[in-house]
Every structure is written in structure tokens, then in C-alpha cells.
C-alpha positions as CSV (number, residue, x, y, z in Angstrom):
1,M,-0.1,-0.2,0.1
2,V,1.3,3.4,-1.2
3,Y,1.3,6.0,1.5
4,D,1.8,9.5,-0.2
5,W,3.2,12.0,2.2
6,F,3.1,14.8,-0.1
7,N,-0.6,15.1,-0.2
8,R,-1.5,13.0,3.2
9,G,-4.0,16.4,3.9
10,S,-5.4,16.5,0.6
11,V,-6.1,12.9,0.1
12,P,-9.6,11.8,1.5
13,P,-9.3,9.2,3.9
14,E,-10.3,5.1,3.1
15,T,-13.9,4.4,4.3
16,P,-13.3,2.6,7.2
17,A,-14.7,-1.1,8.0
18,D,-16.1,-0.5,11.2
19,P,-17.8,2.8,12.5
20,P,-15.9,4.8,15.1
21,V,-16.7,4.5,18.5
22,D,-18.0,7.9,19.4
23,S,-17.6,8.4,23.7
24,E,-20.3,10.9,23.6
25,V,-23.0,8.9,22.1
26,Q,-22.1,5.7,24.2
27,P,-21.3,7.5,28.0
28,D,-21.5,4.0,29.9
29,Q,-18.5,2.4,27.3
30,S,-16.6,5.0,27.9
31,S,-16.9,5.0,31.7
32,A,-17.1,1.5,32.2
33,P,-14.9,-0.1,28.9
34,Q,-15.2,-4.3,28.4
35,P,-12.6,-5.9,26.7
36,S,-12.7,-6.7,23.5
37,A,-11.6,-10.2,21.5
38,T,-10.0,-7.5,18.7
39,Q,-8.2,-4.9,21.6
40,P,-5.0,-5.7,22.0
41,A,-3.8,-6.9,25.6
42,D,-1.9,-4.6,26.5
43,V,-4.5,-2.3,26.0
44,Q,-7.1,-4.2,27.5
45,A,-4.5,-4.4,30.4
46,S,-4.5,-0.3,30.3
47,E,-7.9,0.3,31.3
48,P,-9.0,2.1,34.2
49,K,-11.6,0.7,36.2
50,A,-15.5,2.0,36.1
51,S,-14.7,4.7,39.1
52,E,-12.0,6.1,37.4
53,P,-13.1,9.2,34.9
54,E,-12.4,8.2,31.3
55,D,-9.8,10.5,29.7
56,D,-11.3,11.0,26.0
57,S,-8.0,11.8,24.0
58,L,-6.4,9.0,26.1
59,E,-9.8,6.6,24.7
60,W,-9.1,7.9,21.4
61,A,-5.5,6.9,21.7
62,R,-6.9,3.0,22.9
63,Q,-9.3,3.4,20.1
64,A,-6.3,3.5,17.5
65,Y,-3.6,1.7,18.4
66,A,-6.4,-1.1,18.8
67,R,-7.3,-0.9,15.4
68,L,-3.4,-0.2,13.8
69,K,-2.5,-3.2,15.8
70,A,-5.5,-5.4,14.0
71,Q,-4.5,-3.9,10.8
72,K,-0.5,-5.4,11.6
73,A,-1.9,-8.8,12.7
74,E,-4.4,-9.2,9.3
75,A,-1.0,-7.6,7.2
76,A,1.0,-10.9,8.9
77,K,-1.6,-13.5,7.8
78,T,-2.2,-12.4,4.5
79,V,1.3,-12.2,3.8
80,Q,1.9,-16.1,5.3
81,A,-1.5,-17.1,3.7
82,D,0.6,-15.8,0.1
83,S,3.8,-17.2,0.7
84,T,2.4,-20.9,2.6
85,P,3.3,-23.9,-0.4
86,E,0.9,-26.3,-0.6
87,Q,0.7,-29.2,2.0
88,N,1.9,-31.7,-0.6
89,A,4.8,-29.7,-2.3
90,V,7.5,-30.4,0.4
91,L,10.3,-29.3,-2.3
92,P,9.9,-26.8,-4.9
93,P,10.7,-27.6,-8.2
94,V,14.2,-27.5,-9.0
95,M,14.8,-29.0,-5.2
96,E,12.5,-32.2,-7.0
97,A,14.7,-32.4,-10.1
98,A,17.7,-32.0,-8.2
99,A,16.7,-35.0,-6.2
100,A,15.5,-37.6,-8.7
101,T,18.6,-36.3,-10.6
102,V,20.6,-38.1,-7.3
103,S,18.4,-40.6,-6.9
104,E,19.0,-41.9,-10.6
105,V,23.2,-41.6,-10.8
106,V,24.5,-44.9,-10.4
107,T,27.0,-45.7,-8.5
108,P,30.6,-46.4,-10.4
109,S,32.1,-49.7,-9.5
110,V,35.7,-49.7,-9.1
111,V,38.1,-50.3,-12.8
112,A,40.5,-52.5,-11.7
113,P,44.2,-52.1,-13.8
114,P,44.6,-53.8,-16.9
115,D,47.7,-56.3,-15.2
116,A,45.8,-57.2,-12.6
117,A,45.8,-60.4,-11.5
118,P,42.0,-62.5,-12.1
119,A,41.8,-63.5,-9.0
120,L,40.5,-59.6,-8.3
121,E,37.1,-60.2,-10.5
122,A,34.3,-61.8,-8.7
123,P,33.7,-65.2,-10.2
124,S,29.8,-66.0,-11.3
125,V,29.2,-69.0,-9.7
126,E,26.1,-71.3,-9.1
127,P,24.7,-71.2,-5.0
128,A,24.3,-74.9,-5.3
129,V,28.2,-75.3,-5.7
130,V,28.7,-72.6,-3.0
131,P,30.1,-75.0,-0.3
132,A,28.2,-74.7,3.3
133,P,30.0,-74.2,5.9
134,A,32.0,-71.6,4.5
135,P,35.6,-71.9,5.2
136,T,37.0,-69.9,8.5
137,A,40.3,-70.6,7.6
138,P,42.2,-67.8,5.1
139,V,43.1,-69.0,2.2
140,S,46.2,-68.7,0.8
141,P,45.9,-66.9,-2.3
142,P,47.8,-68.9,-5.8
143,A,50.7,-68.2,-6.9
144,P,51.1,-66.1,-9.3
145,S,51.2,-67.2,-13.2
146,V,52.3,-64.1,-14.6
147,P,56.3,-62.5,-13.8
148,A,56.9,-59.9,-11.6
149,L,55.9,-56.7,-12.7
150,S,58.8,-54.1,-13.6
151,F,58.9,-50.7,-12.0
152,L,57.8,-48.8,-15.1
153,E,55.2,-51.3,-15.5
154,Q,54.2,-50.6,-12.3
155,A,53.3,-46.8,-12.8
156,A,51.7,-46.8,-16.0
157,A,49.3,-48.9,-14.4
158,Q,48.4,-47.0,-11.9
159,R,48.5,-44.2,-14.2
160,D,46.1,-46.0,-16.5
161,Q,43.9,-46.8,-13.0
162,R,44.4,-42.9,-12.3
163,Q,42.9,-41.7,-15.3
164,Q,39.7,-44.1,-15.8
165,E,38.7,-43.5,-11.8
166,L,39.1,-39.6,-13.5
167,E,36.9,-40.3,-16.2
168,Q,34.0,-42.2,-14.3
169,P,30.7,-39.5,-13.4
170,A,31.0,-37.3,-10.3
171,E,28.7,-38.2,-7.6
172,P,26.6,-34.8,-7.2
173,D,26.9,-33.8,-3.8
174,P,23.8,-34.1,-1.7
175,V,21.1,-31.5,-2.0
176,P,20.0,-29.7,1.3
177,V,16.4,-30.3,1.9
178,V,14.9,-26.1,3.0
179,P,12.0,-26.6,5.6
180,V,9.2,-25.5,4.2
181,A,8.8,-22.4,7.2
182,A,12.4,-21.3,5.8
183,Q,11.3,-20.9,2.4
184,A,8.5,-18.9,3.2
185,A,10.0,-16.8,5.5
186,P,8.8,-13.1,3.4
187,T,11.7,-10.8,2.9
188,I,10.9,-7.8,6.2
189,D,12.2,-4.1,5.6
190,Q,14.3,-3.3,8.2
191,D,13.2,0.7,6.8
192,E,10.1,-0.1,7.9
193,P,7.9,1.6,10.9
194,S,6.6,-0.9,13.4
195,L,4.0,-0.7,16.0
196,G,5.7,-0.4,19.8
197,D,3.8,-0.6,22.9
198,F,0.8,1.4,24.0
199,D,3.3,4.6,25.4
200,D,3.4,7.9,25.7
201,A,5.5,8.6,22.8
202,F,2.2,6.6,21.4
203,T,-0.6,8.8,22.9
204,W,1.1,12.0,22.6
205,S,1.8,10.9,18.4
206,A,-2.2,10.1,18.6
207,E,-2.9,13.7,20.5
208,V,-1.5,15.3,17.9
209,L,-3.5,13.8,15.3
210,A,-6.5,14.7,16.9
211,A,-6.1,17.8,17.7
212,Q,-5.6,18.0,14.0
213,G,-9.3,16.8,13.5
214,R,-8.1,13.6,12.3
215,S,-10.5,10.5,13.6
216,A,-8.8,6.9,14.8
217,E,-9.9,5.7,11.9
218,Q,-7.8,7.9,9.8
219,V,-4.2,7.6,12.0
220,T,-2.0,5.7,9.8
221,L,1.1,4.2,11.1
222,E,3.6,6.1,9.5
223,E,2.1,9.1,10.8
224,I,2.1,7.4,14.2
225,D,6.2,6.7,13.6
226,W,7.1,10.1,12.1
227,L,5.9,12.2,15.5
228,G,8.0,9.9,17.3
229,R,10.8,10.6,15.3
230,L,10.3,14.0,15.1
231,R,9.9,14.5,18.9
232,Q,13.4,12.6,20.0
233,G,14.8,14.4,17.2
234,L,13.8,17.7,18.8
235,E,15.2,16.7,22.4
236,K,18.1,19.0,22.8
237,T,16.0,22.0,21.8
238,R,13.3,20.7,24.2
239,Q,15.8,20.4,27.1
240,G,17.0,24.1,27.0
241,F,14.0,25.6,26.1
242,V,11.0,24.2,27.1
243,T,12.2,22.9,30.5
244,G,13.1,26.8,31.5
245,L,10.0,28.1,30.3
246,L,8.0,25.5,32.4
247,E,10.8,27.1,35.6
248,N,9.9,30.6,34.6
249,L,6.2,30.0,34.6
250,G,5.3,28.3,37.4
251,D,1.6,28.3,38.4
252,D,0.9,32.4,38.6
253,P,0.1,34.3,35.7
254,L,2.2,35.9,33.2
255,T,4.7,39.0,34.3
256,P,6.6,41.1,32.7
257,E,9.9,39.6,34.1
258,V,8.9,36.1,32.5
259,L,8.4,37.4,29.6
260,D,12.3,39.0,30.0
261,D,12.9,35.4,30.9
262,L,10.9,34.1,27.8
263,E,13.0,36.2,24.9
264,S,16.5,35.0,26.3
265,L,14.9,31.4,26.0
266,L,13.9,32.4,22.6
267,L,17.1,34.0,21.4
268,R,19.4,31.2,22.7
269,A,17.3,29.1,20.8
270,D,18.0,30.9,17.6
271,A,14.7,32.4,17.0
272,G,15.6,35.8,16.1
273,V,15.2,38.7,16.6
274,Q,12.7,39.5,14.7
275,A,10.7,36.3,15.4
276,T,11.2,36.7,19.1
277,D,9.9,40.5,19.3
278,Q,6.7,39.5,17.4
279,V,6.0,36.5,20.0
280,L,6.6,38.8,22.8
281,D,4.5,41.9,21.2
282,A,1.3,39.7,21.0
283,L,1.9,38.2,25.1
284,R,2.3,41.6,25.7
285,Q,-0.8,43.0,24.1
286,R,-2.9,39.7,25.9
287,M,-1.0,40.3,29.2
288,N,-2.7,44.2,29.1
289,E,-6.1,43.0,27.6
290,Q,-6.6,40.2,30.5
291,V,-4.8,38.2,33.3
292,V,-3.2,35.2,31.4
293,D,-2.0,31.4,33.7
294,P,0.8,29.5,32.4
295,S,-1.8,27.2,30.7
296,E,-3.0,30.1,28.6
297,G,0.5,31.5,28.0
298,I,1.4,28.2,26.4
299,R,-1.4,27.9,23.8
300,F,-0.7,31.3,23.4
301,L,2.3,31.4,22.2
302,K,1.8,28.2,20.1
303,E,-0.5,29.7,18.5
304,Q,2.1,32.7,18.1
305,L,4.9,30.4,16.7
306,R,2.6,28.5,14.2
307,D,1.0,31.9,12.4
308,L,4.8,33.4,12.2
309,L,6.0,29.4,10.5
310,D,2.6,29.4,8.2
311,E,2.8,32.9,6.7
312,P,5.7,32.1,4.2
313,I,3.9,29.1,3.9
314,K,0.6,31.4,2.5
315,A,2.4,33.5,1.3
316,S,3.4,30.9,-1.5
317,A,-0.2,29.5,-1.9
318,V,1.2,25.9,-1.7
319,D,0.6,24.6,1.5
320,V,2.7,21.5,1.5
321,L,5.5,21.1,-1.9
322,A,4.3,17.9,-3.9
323,P,5.4,16.9,-7.4
324,Q,2.8,17.9,-10.1
325,R,2.2,14.7,-11.7
326,D,0.9,16.4,-15.2
327,R,4.5,18.0,-15.7
328,L,8.2,18.1,-15.2
329,N,9.2,18.9,-12.3
330,V,12.7,19.9,-11.1
331,W,14.0,20.2,-7.9
332,L,17.5,22.2,-7.7
333,L,19.3,21.3,-3.4
334,V,21.8,24.2,-3.1
335,G,23.6,25.0,0.0
336,V,27.4,25.9,1.4
337,N,29.2,22.0,1.8
338,G,28.8,19.8,4.7
339,V,25.1,20.7,5.6
340,G,24.0,17.7,4.2
341,K,23.0,18.1,0.5
342,T,23.6,14.9,-1.1
343,T,22.1,13.3,2.3
344,T,18.6,15.2,1.9
345,L,18.4,13.9,-1.8
346,G,18.9,10.8,-1.0
347,K,15.9,10.9,0.9
348,L,13.5,13.0,-1.0
349,A,14.4,10.2,-3.8
350,N,13.2,7.5,-1.2
351,L,9.8,9.8,-0.6
352,A,9.0,10.5,-3.8
353,V,8.8,6.8,-4.6
354,R,7.8,5.9,-1.6
355,S,4.8,8.0,-2.2
356,G,4.0,6.2,-6.2
357,Y,5.8,9.3,-8.2
358,S,9.0,8.3,-10.9
359,A,11.9,10.4,-9.6
360,L,15.3,10.5,-10.8
361,I,19.0,12.1,-9.9
362,A,21.1,14.5,-11.1
363,A,24.9,14.2,-10.1
364,A,25.4,17.8,-11.0
365,D,28.2,17.9,-8.1
366,T,31.3,17.4,-10.2
367,F,33.0,19.0,-8.1
368,R,33.5,17.0,-4.9
369,A,35.7,13.5,-4.2
370,A,33.6,10.5,-4.4
371,A,30.6,12.6,-4.8
372,V,29.0,10.9,-7.8
373,Q,29.7,7.4,-5.6
374,Q,28.0,8.5,-2.3
375,V,24.9,9.8,-5.0
376,Q,24.9,6.8,-7.2
377,V,25.0,4.4,-3.2
378,W,21.9,6.5,-2.4
379,G,19.6,6.0,-6.1
380,D,20.3,2.2,-5.2
381,R,19.1,2.1,-2.1
382,S,16.1,3.5,-3.5
383,D,16.0,2.0,-6.9
384,V,16.2,5.3,-8.1
385,P,18.5,5.9,-11.7
386,V,21.5,8.5,-11.9
387,V,22.6,10.5,-14.7
388,A,26.2,11.7,-13.9
389,N,29.5,12.1,-15.7
390,P,32.3,10.0,-15.0
391,S,34.9,12.8,-16.0
392,A,36.5,14.6,-14.0
393,N,35.9,18.5,-12.9
394,A,32.5,18.2,-15.8
395,D,30.6,20.6,-16.6
396,P,27.9,20.5,-13.7
397,A,25.2,22.3,-16.8
398,A,25.8,19.4,-18.7
399,V,25.1,17.0,-16.6
400,V,21.5,18.7,-15.8
401,F,21.0,19.0,-19.5
402,D,21.3,15.2,-19.9
403,A,18.8,14.7,-16.6
404,I,16.3,16.3,-18.5
405,G,16.7,15.0,-21.5
406,A,16.6,11.2,-19.7
407,A,13.3,12.3,-17.9
408,R,11.3,13.4,-20.8
409,S,12.1,10.0,-22.9
410,K,11.3,7.8,-19.7
411,G,7.9,10.4,-18.6
412,T,9.4,10.8,-14.8
413,D,7.8,12.7,-12.4
414,L,10.6,14.5,-10.6
415,V,14.0,15.4,-11.5
416,L,16.4,15.4,-8.1
417,V,19.5,17.8,-9.5
418,D,22.5,17.8,-6.7
419,T,24.5,20.5,-6.7
420,A,28.2,21.3,-5.0
421,G,28.3,23.4,-2.1
422,R,29.5,26.8,-2.0
423,L,30.1,29.4,0.2
424,Q,27.7,32.3,-0.4
425,T,30.5,34.9,-0.3
426,K,32.2,33.0,-3.5
427,H,31.1,35.2,-6.3
428,N,32.0,32.5,-9.5
429,L,30.5,30.0,-7.7
430,M,27.3,31.4,-7.3
431,E,27.7,32.2,-10.9
432,E,27.8,28.7,-11.8
433,L,24.6,27.9,-9.9
434,E,23.0,30.9,-11.8
435,K,24.1,28.9,-14.8
436,I,22.6,25.4,-14.0
437,R,19.3,27.6,-13.4
438,R,19.4,28.8,-16.9
439,V,19.4,26.0,-18.7
440,V,16.6,24.5,-17.0
441,D,14.6,27.4,-17.8
442,R,15.9,26.9,-21.1
443,L,15.4,23.5,-21.8
444,A,11.9,22.8,-19.8
445,P,10.7,26.1,-19.7
446,E,7.2,24.2,-18.9
447,A,8.9,22.2,-15.8
448,H,7.4,23.4,-12.6
449,V,11.2,24.4,-11.2
450,E,11.8,24.9,-6.9
451,S,15.5,25.6,-6.1
452,L,15.5,23.9,-2.3
453,L,18.1,25.7,-0.4
454,V,19.6,23.0,2.7
455,L,20.2,24.4,6.2
456,D,22.1,22.9,9.1
457,A,19.9,23.4,11.9
458,S,23.0,23.7,14.3
459,Q,24.7,26.9,12.4
460,G,22.3,29.2,14.1
461,Q,22.1,32.9,12.6
462,N,25.2,32.0,10.0
463,G,22.5,29.5,8.5
464,L,20.1,33.0,8.4
465,K,22.7,34.2,6.4
466,Q,23.0,31.6,3.7
467,A,19.6,31.8,2.9
468,M,19.6,35.3,2.0
469,A,22.8,35.0,0.1
470,F,21.2,32.2,-2.1
471,A,17.5,33.7,-1.9
472,R,19.2,36.5,-4.8
473,A,21.2,33.8,-6.5
474,A,19.3,30.7,-7.0
475,G,15.8,32.5,-6.4
476,L,15.3,30.4,-3.8
477,T,11.2,29.1,-3.2
478,G,11.4,27.1,-0.1
479,V,14.0,25.5,2.6
480,V,14.8,22.0,3.8
481,I,16.4,22.1,7.4
482,T,18.2,19.2,8.7
483,K,20.3,17.9,11.9
484,L,17.5,19.3,13.9
485,D,18.2,16.0,16.2
486,G,21.6,17.0,16.9
487,T,21.7,20.7,17.9
488,A,19.9,23.2,20.8
489,R,19.3,25.7,18.0
490,G,16.3,24.2,16.5
491,G,14.4,27.4,17.0
492,V,16.8,28.8,13.4
493,A,13.1,27.7,11.4
494,L,11.5,30.5,13.0
495,A,14.1,33.2,12.2
496,V,13.9,31.6,8.4
497,A,10.3,32.8,8.4
498,S,10.2,35.4,9.8
499,E,13.4,37.4,8.2
500,A,13.9,35.5,5.0
501,K,10.5,35.0,4.3
502,L,11.4,31.5,2.7
503,P,8.8,28.9,3.2
504,I,10.1,25.4,5.0
505,R,9.0,22.6,2.8
506,F,11.3,19.9,4.3
507,I,12.6,19.1,7.9
508,G,15.5,16.3,9.2
509,A,15.3,14.9,12.1
510,G,17.8,11.9,12.5
511,E,19.9,9.9,10.0
512,G,17.6,7.7,8.3
513,I,16.5,7.6,5.2
514,R,13.0,7.9,6.9
515,D,13.9,10.8,9.5
516,L,12.9,13.3,6.3
517,R,9.2,15.0,6.1
518,P,6.8,17.9,4.4
519,F,7.1,20.3,6.8
520,N,4.2,20.6,9.4
521,S,4.1,23.4,11.5
522,F,1.7,22.2,14.0
523,E,3.1,19.1,14.3
524,F,6.6,21.1,14.8
525,V,5.1,23.7,17.3
526,E,4.1,20.4,19.8
527,A,7.2,18.3,19.2
528,L,9.2,21.6,19.9
529,L,7.0,22.8,23.0
530,A,6.1,19.2,24.4
531,S,5.8,19.0,28.0
532,R,6.5,15.5,28.5
């Protein structure tokens, strides 16, 4: 089953097999739930007693977990049924033919040398002539009637015997019998998401999806898995930001002193001066209108951060960047050295293939050593073809020219272009980037072109300067933020959105091939400010 990560918000949900359970319509079941046969045992064990009040969000998470676990069990049964052979088929056809060959082979007899004595041959005697009982005493062999062989004749006889043994057909090796269970075992993709325990991570992910208006029947294992990865990836930023925020808030209403501490926290997270001032001004205005308690302050802070991140996305009129199927799509990945452009390109190719799109990679980074080989490895992992020039210091624009021609002939949906890393202060390298863009516009004027800047979240405000410089040279249309899991400066996303006015299209929160997903401001802010 293909899950389109690009259009997950616009694809209509599948019709659920069973109608959703509404806790408001059936209050008796929510207050005193009865374990069902389809509900997992670990979920049944965590059911509250009848005297305890039922939390709607927790009950929603339990329903989603039970549904996902039932789906996994059903999928496992389907795979086992499809891969199990018939009962009477003990061996596959190849092994049956090999076994039949083994049974027909006759064991070769030992061939005596030409000059061997006649006594070595087995005499043909009728059974009645054989005396009984058989003699027990050894019988001395008869005297040889032939003269003794010379040394040369003995060597020749031994050589002929060895030759005859070599000419005999070799006995085939026994064919190993593979158990049926081992033959039917399906190949397991190590990158596939797995359903863990019904723990705090699952309930938090379920609550985030429920807050976006999703029902328990619309929850997918891919989304649960990604939210867990995102929450874990933002752990360093959250520890430095949320811990200090909760300590300053306490249980009392917001005060000007608390806002000063919040300003320091935002600046240390590299949110930027403009984003910090905008958030604090909105909080001060709310404090002048009414008394703001800590819970209301957190909720209002989340709203302000989401508005900051969504402003450039709304201005672009494209909520989620996705390849268009009715035309050629060319995505250029630019940025300085070491930010993870090639790795991001490989993850984007895998994301496109998993979402049902055809992709092609143009290895236009011809300056860095082994860059083409690295791109080829990523292409092999996702079964995506790679267009490259093996010669040293090849023209990057020529590689892009060949890649667009190949994509047109094959009807490819998406062309991902890997460019060489360059500093934003190097004028000649930035001109090379402009040349690539001109080739794309001239060769494929009808193509939908996106120029994505890859930013390392750990670079902080330097990343903002990169965005401003690349926006002038490459005509940037979006930003990909990587390495959010390795830094406490995840707030750089706010600075890019508020000052550079560039929409954030993708974020990476890990080193795995599945640790890159389309950006969602609601999920990002919830993971950033998660209190548990």
C-alpha cells in the first residue's frame, strides 16, 4: 500500500470497515469499558476501572492503537497465507529435479588395472556349488602365474587406473532440504515502521493527530512513527527551551519578568530577533487585555509560533510542496559544504518513490571527491536511476542537460539535482549556480522548478545569512532544515520564516532514510514544546 506523504492532508481518507466509537453517544462504554476480542491485551490491561473518569484523548488513542494492531495482525496473516506452499509440496521444483537426478545416478564400480590378477574379479558361481559352511580359515592366494611387473610397468598401470577413476562421472553433492517455514519466510524491510507499545510516545503522537481533526480510523502507522522520530529529534532543543520555560512560568499568571526570561530562551534557541519581538509583542498585548495564566500562555505561545511559520507558506499559496504529475518537476538542492545536500537528496528520492512518484537524480556535484559515488549509493537504496558524468571536473550544467533529456524520454515525474557546495560569499561559484538555473529554464520552460536551500540547524544565525545570499543568486523557493536532532538551536526555523520570508518545505530529524518528511507547523511546534 502506497502512502502519499506529500498529499496526506488532501487525500480523502479511506472508508473505515467499522464505524468509529463516539464516547459522547455511548457514555456507558467509555466510563466502564468492556474488553473486546479484537482489542490488544496490553491495551485491555491499561483500561481504567469503572470508578475512574475516562479521558477522551486517551480513549481515542486506545482506539487508534487497537485498530493499527489489528491491521498489522491482518497484514501478517495475509503475507503468511500468500507465501505458504501447498501441503503436498515438500520441495520446490528445482530441488525435486535435483533429487530425481541424485536417485538415478548409479554408483560407479572400481575399475581394475589392465594387468591385475584374475583373482581380483568376482567369479560367477551357482548357489548350489557353494560349499556350506564357509571356510573360516584364510585361504592362501594362488601363486602368481605372470611374471613380476617392472617399476615402469607398475607406474603405467597406476597412471591408467587414476585416469579411469577421473573419467568416471562424479557423484553429485547431496541437495540440502530447506524447511517449508524457512522457504516461506518473507523478506522484512528494516526501514518499515513498526508498532511499538501503547506508551507515552504513542499517546502523544495520537493526541497531536487528534488535535488536527483526524479520527481514530484515519490514523496511519507512518504518521505515528514519524511523530515519534520528530519528538525524539527535537529533544535537545526542547530540553533547553521548555524546561526553562516551565520553571519561569510556575503556577502564577504571566508577568513582565516572565516575558523577559522567555525572550532570553527564544534568542538562545536561535529564533532570531524579529521572531522573538513579534511573539513577545503579541503576549504583552494579551497581558494588557486580560490576566493570562500559564496554561493559556503556553497555548497562546504555540499559536504565535505557528503563525510565524505558516506566514511564508500561505504567501506561496502551496501548503505542501509535492511533485505535479501532469508536468516535469525539477528540484535543485543548493547550500554550503557539509549541510547534508546529498543525503537530503537521497531521502527525498526515497520519499518520492514511497509516495508513488517516479524520480531521477542528476549528480551535478562534479567538484567534490566521491560525490557521484555517494549519489549512486543513495539511488541504489531507493532504486532511482542516476545521471552522471564520470569524467573529472565535468560541467554541472551539462549533467543537468542530460538528466532533463532522460526524464522527458522516460516520463519521469521528478528530477532531483545535486549541486556542489559553495560559500555564499564566492561570486564565481554563485554564478555557476545561476548557469544551472538558466539551463533548466531554457531546456524545460514548461517544467515546475523548485530551488531548495538545505540548511544545517546547528549553524544558527549563519544559516540565516546563507538563506539571504542564496535567495538572490538561485531564486530560492523553499528551505530544507536538516540535523535538528543534533542541536539545541531548532528555533532557527523561526528566523528563516520571519526574516528570510522563505517557506520551510522539509525537515530532517535523524540519520535514517525515513527521517525526512514534509514540514507541518502544527506538528513541529507541538514537538518543540512537548511537556513530556
